[in-house]
A tleap script that builds the chain and sets N, CA, C and O, in Angstrom:
source leaprc.protein.ff14SB
mol = sequence {
  NGLY LYS VAL PHE ALA HIE ALA GLN ASP PHE
  GLU LYS ALA ASP ARG ALA VAL PRO GLU ASP
  ALA GLY LEU PRO VAL LEU TYR GLU HIE ILE
  GLN GLN LEU GLY THR GLY THR GLY LEU ALA
  LEU ILE SER ILE GLU GLY GLN ARG SER GLY
  GLU LEU THR ASN GLY ILE ALA VAL LEU ALA
  PHE ARG ALA GLU PHE SER GLY SER TYR GLU
  GLY LEU LYS SER PHE LEU ASP GLY ALA ARG
  ARG SER LEU ARG ILE LEU ASN VAL GLN THR
  LEU GLY ILE SER SER ASN PRO GLN GLY LEU
  GLY ALA LEU LYS ILE VAL ILE GLU LEU THR
  ALA TYR GLU ALA CPRO
}
set mol.1.N position { 128.367 97.616 67.934 }
set mol.1.CA position { 127.173 96.630 68.444 }
set mol.1.C position { 127.521 95.658 69.667 }
set mol.1.O position { 126.795 95.567 70.657 }
set mol.2.N position { 128.820 94.875 69.475 }
set mol.2.CA position { 128.201 94.591 70.376 }
set mol.2.C position { 128.918 94.956 72.122 }
set mol.2.O position { 128.367 94.581 73.157 }
set mol.3.N position { 130.151 95.705 72.072 }
set mol.3.CA position { 129.961 96.662 73.510 }
set mol.3.C position { 128.656 96.554 73.393 }
set mol.3.O position { 127.980 95.572 73.701 }
set mol.4.N position { 128.015 98.322 72.613 }
set mol.4.CA position { 127.161 98.081 73.256 }
set mol.4.C position { 125.439 97.395 74.397 }
set mol.4.O position { 124.594 97.686 75.243 }
set mol.5.N position { 126.027 96.256 73.381 }
set mol.5.CA position { 125.501 95.258 73.986 }
set mol.5.C position { 125.663 95.156 74.996 }
set mol.5.O position { 124.688 95.209 75.746 }
set mol.6.N position { 127.145 94.934 75.590 }
set mol.6.CA position { 127.245 95.167 76.969 }
set mol.6.C position { 127.278 95.797 77.696 }
set mol.6.O position { 127.666 95.585 78.845 }
set mol.7.N position { 126.942 96.609 77.314 }
set mol.7.CA position { 127.219 98.346 78.250 }
set mol.7.C position { 125.189 97.634 78.471 }
set mol.7.O position { 125.002 96.456 78.774 }
set mol.8.N position { 124.617 98.104 78.363 }
set mol.8.CA position { 123.414 97.533 78.150 }
set mol.8.C position { 123.685 96.567 79.734 }
set mol.8.O position { 123.007 96.789 80.738 }
set mol.9.N position { 124.655 95.636 79.687 }
set mol.9.CA position { 123.998 94.131 80.110 }
set mol.9.C position { 125.099 94.883 81.824 }
set mol.9.O position { 125.617 94.522 82.881 }
set mol.10.N position { 124.993 95.394 81.453 }
set mol.10.CA position { 125.615 96.013 82.909 }
set mol.10.C position { 125.042 97.209 83.564 }
set mol.10.O position { 125.224 97.467 84.754 }
set mol.11.N position { 124.338 97.934 82.743 }
set mol.11.CA position { 122.896 98.743 83.403 }
set mol.11.C position { 122.401 98.216 83.690 }
set mol.11.O position { 122.229 98.499 84.876 }
set mol.12.N position { 121.365 96.642 83.189 }
set mol.12.CA position { 120.758 96.146 84.304 }
set mol.12.C position { 121.442 95.372 85.465 }
set mol.12.O position { 120.831 95.443 86.531 }
set mol.13.N position { 122.552 94.672 85.466 }
set mol.13.CA position { 122.797 94.402 86.486 }
set mol.13.C position { 123.033 95.130 87.887 }
set mol.13.O position { 122.752 94.722 89.014 }
set mol.14.N position { 123.890 96.840 87.318 }
set mol.14.CA position { 123.385 97.715 88.391 }
set mol.14.C position { 121.923 98.134 88.574 }
set mol.14.O position { 121.506 99.031 89.306 }
set mol.15.N position { 121.431 97.564 88.013 }
set mol.15.CA position { 119.983 97.886 88.865 }
set mol.15.C position { 119.182 96.654 89.827 }
set mol.15.O position { 118.313 96.815 90.684 }
set mol.16.N position { 119.711 95.597 89.422 }
set mol.16.CA position { 119.221 94.434 89.625 }
set mol.16.C position { 119.972 94.444 91.323 }
set mol.16.O position { 119.321 94.151 92.326 }
set mol.17.N position { 121.403 94.833 91.340 }
set mol.17.CA position { 122.049 94.900 92.495 }
set mol.17.C position { 123.403 96.063 92.888 }
set mol.17.O position { 124.628 96.188 92.910 }
set mol.18.N position { 121.712 96.954 93.242 }
set mol.18.CA position { 122.628 98.408 92.730 }
set mol.18.C position { 123.635 98.722 94.944 }
set mol.18.O position { 123.756 98.261 96.079 }
set mol.19.N position { 124.090 100.128 93.745 }
set mol.19.CA position { 124.908 100.458 94.872 }
set mol.19.C position { 124.210 101.879 95.687 }
set mol.19.O position { 124.475 103.061 95.464 }
set mol.20.N position { 123.115 101.230 96.821 }
set mol.20.CA position { 121.709 102.827 97.502 }
set mol.20.C position { 121.988 102.849 98.762 }
set mol.20.O position { 122.801 102.278 99.489 }
set mol.21.N position { 121.157 103.618 98.891 }
set mol.21.CA position { 120.990 103.738 100.841 }
set mol.21.C position { 120.634 102.349 101.491 }
set mol.21.O position { 120.484 102.422 102.711 }
set mol.22.N position { 120.412 100.689 100.757 }
set mol.22.CA position { 120.048 99.605 101.279 }
set mol.22.C position { 118.682 99.725 101.492 }
set mol.22.O position { 117.813 99.508 100.648 }
set mol.23.N position { 118.425 100.262 103.254 }
set mol.23.CA position { 117.115 99.156 103.632 }
set mol.23.C position { 116.222 99.969 103.223 }
set mol.23.O position { 115.314 99.512 102.530 }
set mol.24.N position { 116.257 101.859 103.655 }
set mol.24.CA position { 115.400 102.932 103.093 }
set mol.24.C position { 114.907 102.124 101.903 }
set mol.24.O position { 113.850 101.505 101.778 }
set mol.25.N position { 116.228 102.323 100.804 }
set mol.25.CA position { 115.759 102.581 99.378 }
set mol.25.C position { 114.668 101.334 99.448 }
set mol.25.O position { 113.480 101.602 99.623 }
set mol.26.N position { 115.037 100.191 99.329 }
set mol.26.CA position { 114.252 99.269 99.558 }
set mol.26.C position { 112.874 98.971 99.923 }
set mol.26.O position { 112.248 97.977 99.553 }
set mol.27.N position { 112.389 100.035 100.781 }
set mol.27.CA position { 111.042 100.008 101.652 }
set mol.27.C position { 110.443 100.678 100.709 }
set mol.27.O position { 109.356 100.472 100.168 }
set mol.28.N position { 111.672 101.965 100.455 }
set mol.28.CA position { 110.269 102.226 99.647 }
set mol.28.C position { 109.883 101.803 98.449 }
set mol.28.O position { 108.786 102.259 98.127 }
set mol.29.N position { 110.472 100.965 97.522 }
set mol.29.CA position { 110.120 100.299 96.435 }
set mol.29.C position { 109.368 99.489 97.015 }
set mol.29.O position { 108.312 99.371 96.393 }
set mol.30.N position { 109.404 99.048 97.662 }
set mol.30.CA position { 108.600 97.730 98.063 }
set mol.30.C position { 107.177 98.647 98.216 }
set mol.30.O position { 106.163 98.057 97.843 }
set mol.31.N position { 107.072 99.447 98.512 }
set mol.31.CA position { 105.818 99.808 99.770 }
set mol.31.C position { 105.125 100.797 98.434 }
set mol.31.O position { 103.961 101.193 98.501 }
set mol.32.N position { 106.505 101.281 96.618 }
set mol.32.CA position { 105.395 101.198 96.366 }
set mol.32.C position { 105.806 100.459 94.550 }
set mol.32.O position { 105.931 100.955 93.431 }
set mol.33.N position { 105.909 98.836 95.225 }
set mol.33.CA position { 105.297 97.688 94.540 }
set mol.33.C position { 103.773 97.420 95.031 }
set mol.33.O position { 102.804 97.287 94.284 }
set mol.34.N position { 103.771 97.370 96.420 }
set mol.34.CA position { 102.414 97.305 96.584 }
set mol.34.C position { 101.139 98.806 96.811 }
set mol.34.O position { 99.911 98.807 96.727 }
set mol.35.N position { 101.660 99.402 96.972 }
set mol.35.CA position { 100.422 100.895 96.009 }
set mol.35.C position { 99.825 100.648 94.854 }
set mol.35.O position { 98.611 100.618 94.650 }
set mol.36.N position { 100.955 100.415 93.862 }
set mol.36.CA position { 100.368 99.782 92.675 }
set mol.36.C position { 99.918 98.910 92.233 }
set mol.36.O position { 99.446 98.845 91.098 }
set mol.37.N position { 100.007 97.392 93.661 }
set mol.37.CA position { 98.934 96.579 93.019 }
set mol.37.C position { 97.432 96.004 94.002 }
set mol.37.O position { 96.858 94.930 94.181 }
set mol.38.N position { 97.276 97.329 94.421 }
set mol.38.CA position { 96.204 97.380 95.540 }
set mol.38.C position { 96.294 97.418 96.638 }
set mol.38.O position { 95.465 97.925 97.393 }
set mol.39.N position { 98.249 96.406 97.237 }
set mol.39.CA position { 97.864 96.400 98.788 }
set mol.39.C position { 98.408 97.631 99.479 }
set mol.39.O position { 99.182 98.397 98.905 }
set mol.40.N position { 98.069 97.774 100.487 }
set mol.40.CA position { 97.591 98.443 102.338 }
set mol.40.C position { 99.838 98.300 102.373 }
set mol.40.O position { 99.606 97.251 102.975 }
set mol.41.N position { 100.668 98.341 102.333 }
set mol.41.CA position { 101.959 98.282 103.183 }
set mol.41.C position { 101.703 98.352 105.111 }
set mol.41.O position { 101.801 99.467 105.625 }
set mol.42.N position { 101.478 97.466 105.776 }
set mol.42.CA position { 100.471 97.415 107.309 }
set mol.42.C position { 102.773 98.028 108.229 }
set mol.42.O position { 103.257 98.928 108.914 }
set mol.43.N position { 103.088 97.166 107.752 }
set mol.43.CA position { 104.441 97.524 108.532 }
set mol.43.C position { 105.216 96.432 107.615 }
set mol.43.O position { 104.921 95.369 107.070 }
set mol.44.N position { 106.722 97.514 107.769 }
set mol.44.CA position { 108.237 96.547 106.529 }
set mol.44.C position { 109.182 96.440 108.029 }
set mol.44.O position { 108.583 96.910 108.997 }
set mol.45.N position { 110.274 96.001 108.257 }
set mol.45.CA position { 111.767 95.535 108.917 }
set mol.45.C position { 112.417 95.037 107.736 }
set mol.45.O position { 111.957 94.712 106.642 }
set mol.46.N position { 113.636 95.048 108.215 }
set mol.46.CA position { 114.639 94.850 107.636 }
set mol.46.C position { 115.940 95.003 108.563 }
set mol.46.O position { 116.011 95.532 109.672 }
set mol.47.N position { 117.361 94.145 107.493 }
set mol.47.CA position { 117.938 94.306 108.155 }
set mol.47.C position { 119.766 93.476 107.393 }
set mol.47.O position { 119.454 92.585 106.602 }
set mol.48.N position { 121.248 93.609 107.494 }
set mol.48.CA position { 121.413 93.263 106.977 }
set mol.48.C position { 121.994 91.956 107.573 }
set mol.48.O position { 122.656 91.807 108.600 }
set mol.49.N position { 121.526 90.943 106.555 }
set mol.49.CA position { 121.722 89.541 107.154 }
set mol.49.C position { 122.808 88.787 106.696 }
set mol.49.O position { 122.885 87.579 106.918 }
set mol.50.N position { 123.781 89.510 105.978 }
set mol.50.CA position { 125.629 89.113 105.532 }
set mol.50.C position { 125.791 89.459 104.282 }
set mol.50.O position { 125.062 90.170 103.590 }
set mol.51.N position { 127.164 88.721 103.908 }
set mol.51.CA position { 127.795 89.247 102.205 }
set mol.51.C position { 128.209 88.031 102.001 }
set mol.51.O position { 128.865 87.137 102.536 }
set mol.52.N position { 127.421 88.361 100.740 }
set mol.52.CA position { 127.751 87.098 99.676 }
set mol.52.C position { 130.348 87.843 99.815 }
set mol.52.O position { 131.062 88.819 100.044 }
set mol.53.N position { 130.404 86.022 99.364 }
set mol.53.CA position { 132.178 86.107 98.942 }
set mol.53.C position { 132.088 87.588 98.206 }
set mol.53.O position { 132.452 88.493 98.956 }
set mol.54.N position { 131.775 87.910 97.206 }
set mol.54.CA position { 132.588 89.544 95.940 }
set mol.54.C position { 131.692 90.431 97.603 }
set mol.54.O position { 131.828 91.532 97.069 }
set mol.55.N position { 131.226 90.670 98.519 }
set mol.55.CA position { 131.094 91.963 98.882 }
set mol.55.C position { 129.644 92.335 98.932 }
set mol.55.O position { 129.197 93.234 99.644 }
set mol.56.N position { 128.964 91.603 98.153 }
set mol.56.CA position { 127.741 92.105 98.241 }
set mol.56.C position { 126.618 91.637 98.690 }
set mol.56.O position { 125.927 90.711 98.265 }
set mol.57.N position { 126.410 92.671 100.005 }
set mol.57.CA position { 124.930 92.929 101.097 }
set mol.57.C position { 123.474 91.865 100.858 }
set mol.57.O position { 122.638 92.111 99.988 }
set mol.58.N position { 123.422 91.206 101.381 }
set mol.58.CA position { 122.502 90.437 101.344 }
set mol.58.C position { 121.292 90.588 102.510 }
set mol.58.O position { 120.908 89.846 103.414 }
set mol.59.N position { 120.918 91.817 102.071 }
set mol.59.CA position { 119.306 92.688 103.144 }
set mol.59.C position { 117.941 91.510 103.100 }
set mol.59.O position { 117.627 90.913 102.070 }
set mol.60.N position { 117.349 91.365 104.224 }
set mol.60.CA position { 116.522 89.947 104.116 }
set mol.60.C position { 115.765 91.176 105.270 }
set mol.60.O position { 116.217 91.918 106.142 }
set mol.61.N position { 114.402 90.893 104.709 }
set mol.61.CA position { 113.559 91.879 105.550 }
set mol.61.C position { 112.142 90.996 105.331 }
set mol.61.O position { 111.910 89.903 104.814 }
set mol.62.N position { 111.227 92.124 106.054 }
set mol.62.CA position { 109.512 91.229 105.874 }
set mol.62.C position { 108.569 93.119 105.818 }
set mol.62.O position { 108.708 94.321 106.045 }
set mol.63.N position { 107.556 91.949 105.285 }
set mol.63.CA position { 107.094 93.150 104.460 }
set mol.63.C position { 105.332 92.701 105.143 }
set mol.63.O position { 104.999 91.670 104.559 }
set mol.64.N position { 104.469 93.046 105.902 }
set mol.64.CA position { 103.555 92.630 106.062 }
set mol.64.C position { 102.120 93.648 105.336 }
set mol.64.O position { 102.004 94.853 105.555 }
set mol.65.N position { 101.219 92.892 104.533 }
set mol.65.CA position { 100.174 94.094 103.624 }
set mol.65.C position { 98.887 93.603 104.672 }
set mol.65.O position { 98.756 92.819 105.611 }
set mol.66.N position { 97.837 94.786 103.735 }
set mol.66.CA position { 96.578 94.111 104.160 }
set mol.66.C position { 95.913 94.507 102.494 }
set mol.66.O position { 96.241 95.521 101.878 }
set mol.67.N position { 94.815 93.338 101.913 }
set mol.67.CA position { 94.822 93.515 100.512 }
set mol.67.C position { 94.112 91.801 99.873 }
set mol.67.O position { 93.963 90.640 100.256 }
set mol.68.N position { 93.959 92.330 99.160 }
set mol.68.CA position { 93.513 91.069 98.189 }
set mol.68.C position { 94.271 89.837 97.497 }
set mol.68.O position { 95.125 90.015 96.628 }
set mol.69.N position { 93.944 88.764 97.889 }
set mol.69.CA position { 94.700 87.904 96.520 }
set mol.69.C position { 94.951 88.549 95.049 }
set mol.69.O position { 96.000 88.276 94.464 }
set mol.70.N position { 93.854 89.526 94.370 }
set mol.70.CA position { 94.660 89.483 93.098 }
set mol.70.C position { 95.457 90.258 93.115 }
set mol.70.O position { 96.439 90.259 92.373 }
set mol.71.N position { 95.053 91.553 94.457 }
set mol.71.CA position { 96.643 92.168 94.729 }
set mol.71.C position { 97.981 91.487 95.183 }
set mol.71.O position { 99.018 92.118 94.977 }
set mol.72.N position { 98.051 90.250 95.785 }
set mol.72.CA position { 98.680 89.734 95.972 }
set mol.72.C position { 99.614 89.656 94.406 }
set mol.72.O position { 100.425 90.380 93.828 }
set mol.73.N position { 99.045 88.526 94.195 }
set mol.73.CA position { 98.986 88.041 92.899 }
set mol.73.C position { 99.872 88.888 91.618 }
set mol.73.O position { 100.483 88.453 90.641 }
set mol.74.N position { 99.622 90.327 92.134 }
set mol.74.CA position { 99.936 91.278 91.278 }
set mol.74.C position { 101.501 91.705 91.479 }
set mol.74.O position { 102.269 91.867 90.530 }
set mol.75.N position { 101.894 91.877 92.974 }
set mol.75.CA position { 102.827 91.879 94.068 }
set mol.75.C position { 103.736 91.277 93.454 }
set mol.75.O position { 104.853 91.626 93.071 }
set mol.76.N position { 102.926 89.942 93.363 }
set mol.76.CA position { 104.678 89.217 93.285 }
set mol.76.C position { 104.643 88.630 91.573 }
set mol.76.O position { 105.131 87.529 91.323 }
set mol.77.N position { 104.150 89.307 90.697 }
set mol.77.CA position { 104.388 89.412 89.764 }
set mol.77.C position { 104.843 90.488 89.145 }
set mol.77.O position { 104.943 90.408 87.921 }
set mol.78.N position { 105.114 91.373 89.613 }
set mol.78.CA position { 106.288 93.417 89.838 }
set mol.78.C position { 107.245 92.633 90.649 }
set mol.78.O position { 108.348 92.757 90.117 }
set mol.79.N position { 107.290 92.164 91.303 }
set mol.79.CA position { 108.761 91.316 92.384 }
set mol.79.C position { 109.658 90.581 91.246 }
set mol.79.O position { 110.821 90.656 90.849 }
set mol.80.N position { 108.403 89.774 90.910 }
set mol.80.CA position { 109.508 89.122 89.506 }
set mol.80.C position { 109.951 90.093 88.143 }
set mol.80.O position { 110.809 89.785 87.316 }
set mol.81.N position { 109.417 90.901 88.147 }
set mol.81.CA position { 109.795 91.208 86.872 }
set mol.81.C position { 110.549 92.595 87.473 }
set mol.81.O position { 111.031 93.482 86.769 }
set mol.82.N position { 110.535 92.570 88.617 }
set mol.82.CA position { 111.793 94.531 89.118 }
set mol.82.C position { 113.007 93.659 88.661 }
set mol.82.O position { 113.480 92.523 88.649 }
set mol.83.N position { 113.236 95.286 88.202 }
set mol.83.CA position { 114.778 95.332 87.381 }
set mol.83.C position { 115.951 94.910 88.840 }
set mol.83.O position { 117.131 94.568 88.771 }
set mol.84.N position { 114.873 95.141 90.363 }
set mol.84.CA position { 115.422 94.883 91.198 }
set mol.84.C position { 115.621 93.796 91.664 }
set mol.84.O position { 114.584 93.373 92.174 }
set mol.85.N position { 116.895 92.736 91.800 }
set mol.85.CA position { 116.443 91.275 91.994 }
set mol.85.C position { 115.884 91.196 93.771 }
set mol.85.O position { 116.381 91.572 94.833 }
set mol.86.N position { 114.868 90.645 93.461 }
set mol.86.CA position { 113.702 90.324 95.166 }
set mol.86.C position { 113.485 89.075 95.099 }
set mol.86.O position { 112.968 88.564 94.106 }
set mol.87.N position { 113.769 88.553 95.914 }
set mol.87.CA position { 114.052 87.061 96.066 }
set mol.87.C position { 112.991 86.192 97.377 }
set mol.87.O position { 113.467 86.265 98.510 }
set mol.88.N position { 112.083 85.672 97.286 }
set mol.88.CA position { 111.250 86.123 97.919 }
set mol.88.C position { 111.197 84.240 98.947 }
set mol.88.O position { 111.195 83.088 98.513 }
set mol.89.N position { 111.159 84.871 100.525 }
set mol.89.CA position { 112.029 83.173 100.560 }
set mol.89.C position { 110.152 82.643 101.103 }
set mol.89.O position { 109.549 81.750 100.508 }
set mol.90.N position { 109.558 83.416 102.276 }
set mol.90.CA position { 108.248 83.108 102.525 }
set mol.90.C position { 107.065 83.799 103.038 }
set mol.90.O position { 107.103 84.755 103.814 }
set mol.91.N position { 105.698 83.096 102.415 }
set mol.91.CA position { 105.099 83.851 102.202 }
set mol.91.C position { 103.504 83.295 102.696 }
set mol.91.O position { 102.968 82.308 102.192 }
set mol.92.N position { 102.839 84.204 103.855 }
set mol.92.CA position { 102.010 83.829 104.940 }
set mol.92.C position { 100.506 84.912 103.963 }
set mol.92.O position { 100.502 86.015 103.416 }
set mol.93.N position { 99.791 84.189 104.111 }
set mol.93.CA position { 98.586 84.217 103.579 }
set mol.93.C position { 97.138 84.203 105.151 }
set mol.93.O position { 97.132 83.145 105.779 }
set mol.94.N position { 96.426 84.952 105.481 }
set mol.94.CA position { 95.550 84.790 106.794 }
set mol.94.C position { 94.963 85.652 106.754 }
set mol.94.O position { 95.202 86.791 106.352 }
set mol.95.N position { 93.442 84.838 107.509 }
set mol.95.CA position { 92.094 86.731 106.953 }
set mol.95.C position { 92.286 87.844 108.197 }
set mol.95.O position { 92.484 87.768 109.409 }
set mol.96.N position { 92.147 88.717 107.399 }
set mol.96.CA position { 92.484 90.053 108.628 }
set mol.96.C position { 91.978 90.042 109.517 }
set mol.96.O position { 90.880 89.496 109.405 }
set mol.97.N position { 92.267 90.501 110.774 }
set mol.97.CA position { 91.555 90.538 112.018 }
set mol.97.C position { 90.596 91.728 111.982 }
set mol.97.O position { 89.699 91.907 112.807 }
set mol.98.N position { 90.904 92.615 110.828 }
set mol.98.CA position { 89.885 93.661 110.781 }
set mol.98.C position { 88.674 93.258 110.002 }
set mol.98.O position { 87.720 94.035 110.032 }
set mol.99.N position { 88.592 92.361 109.438 }
set mol.99.CA position { 87.859 92.033 109.076 }
set mol.99.C position { 87.471 92.739 107.197 }
set mol.99.O position { 88.219 92.949 106.243 }
set mol.100.N position { 86.467 92.852 107.324 }
set mol.100.CA position { 86.250 93.030 105.576 }
set mol.100.C position { 86.942 93.429 104.370 }
set mol.100.O position { 87.293 94.343 103.625 }
set mol.101.N position { 86.917 91.653 104.743 }
set mol.101.CA position { 87.091 90.949 102.977 }
set mol.101.C position { 88.798 90.986 102.468 }
set mol.101.O position { 89.391 90.375 101.578 }
set mol.102.N position { 89.204 91.903 103.384 }
set mol.102.CA position { 90.783 92.123 103.299 }
set mol.102.C position { 91.432 90.839 103.390 }
set mol.102.O position { 90.696 90.111 104.055 }
set mol.103.N position { 92.792 90.036 102.915 }
set mol.103.CA position { 93.629 89.423 103.701 }
set mol.103.C position { 94.754 89.698 104.110 }
set mol.103.O position { 95.455 90.244 103.258 }
set mol.104.N position { 95.451 89.460 105.573 }
set mol.104.CA position { 97.036 90.043 106.128 }
set mol.104.C position { 97.660 88.834 105.295 }
set mol.104.O position { 97.484 87.627 105.124 }
set mol.105.N position { 98.395 89.751 104.927 }
set mol.105.CA position { 99.946 89.185 103.760 }
set mol.105.C position { 100.823 89.451 104.442 }
set mol.105.O position { 101.223 90.563 104.786 }
set mol.106.N position { 101.383 87.947 104.822 }
set mol.106.CA position { 103.271 88.404 105.387 }
set mol.106.C position { 104.773 88.230 103.868 }
set mol.106.O position { 104.779 87.259 103.111 }
set mol.107.N position { 105.191 88.683 103.833 }
set mol.107.CA position { 105.670 88.200 102.639 }
set mol.107.C position { 107.717 88.735 103.328 }
set mol.107.O position { 108.137 89.891 103.377 }
set mol.108.N position { 108.532 87.439 103.736 }
set mol.108.CA position { 109.661 87.676 103.570 }
set mol.108.C position { 110.660 87.509 102.792 }
set mol.108.O position { 111.094 86.380 102.562 }
set mol.109.N position { 111.433 89.122 102.012 }
set mol.109.CA position { 112.061 88.620 100.875 }
set mol.109.C position { 113.277 89.001 101.427 }
set mol.109.O position { 113.361 89.549 102.526 }
set mol.110.N position { 114.844 88.560 100.248 }
set mol.110.CA position { 116.148 89.613 100.398 }
set mol.110.C position { 115.710 89.961 98.634 }
set mol.110.O position { 114.966 89.589 97.726 }
set mol.111.N position { 117.259 91.376 99.125 }
set mol.111.CA position { 117.401 91.556 98.022 }
set mol.111.C position { 119.317 91.619 98.436 }
set mol.111.O position { 119.861 90.946 99.311 }
set mol.112.N position { 119.857 92.414 97.702 }
set mol.112.CA position { 120.914 92.751 97.200 }
set mol.112.C position { 121.658 93.834 96.999 }
set mol.112.O position { 121.518 94.525 95.990 }
set mol.113.N position { 122.568 94.109 97.979 }
set mol.113.CA position { 122.813 95.758 97.923 }
set mol.113.C position { 124.936 95.267 96.811 }
set mol.113.O position { 125.361 94.132 96.600 }
set mol.114.N position { 125.380 96.106 96.569 }
set mol.114.CA position { 126.692 96.049 95.922 }
set mol.114.C position { 127.361 97.174 96.599 }
set mol.114.O position { 126.873 98.277 96.847 }
set mol.115.N position { 128.882 96.622 96.942 }
set mol.115.CA position { 129.306 97.432 98.107 }
set mol.115.C position { 129.447 98.728 97.240 }
set mol.115.O position { 129.804 99.784 97.763 }
savepdb mol mol.pdb
quit
């Protein structure tokens, strides 16, 4: 019983801070989160921004979306519930220059990658 429970905890940790291809995998994850909530991804860019003491890489990135306030709320809820740790650093909302009632949403996030 207890050993199995701990194995599940390790699996959760592996998904929260995975060993993967870094930014490309993260870009795909963010795009899928946006698409699932009705936000259209306009641009995304990121970089490794350092390392924590245990060798875990910090990945910082900026995503720009077009969409509704409801879509944004769903995206943030999805990011919060994501198996992968995603920390929202800043969030900017403005009217979209193309009009059509959509909002321009800029989100700066950090995520982590295991060594």
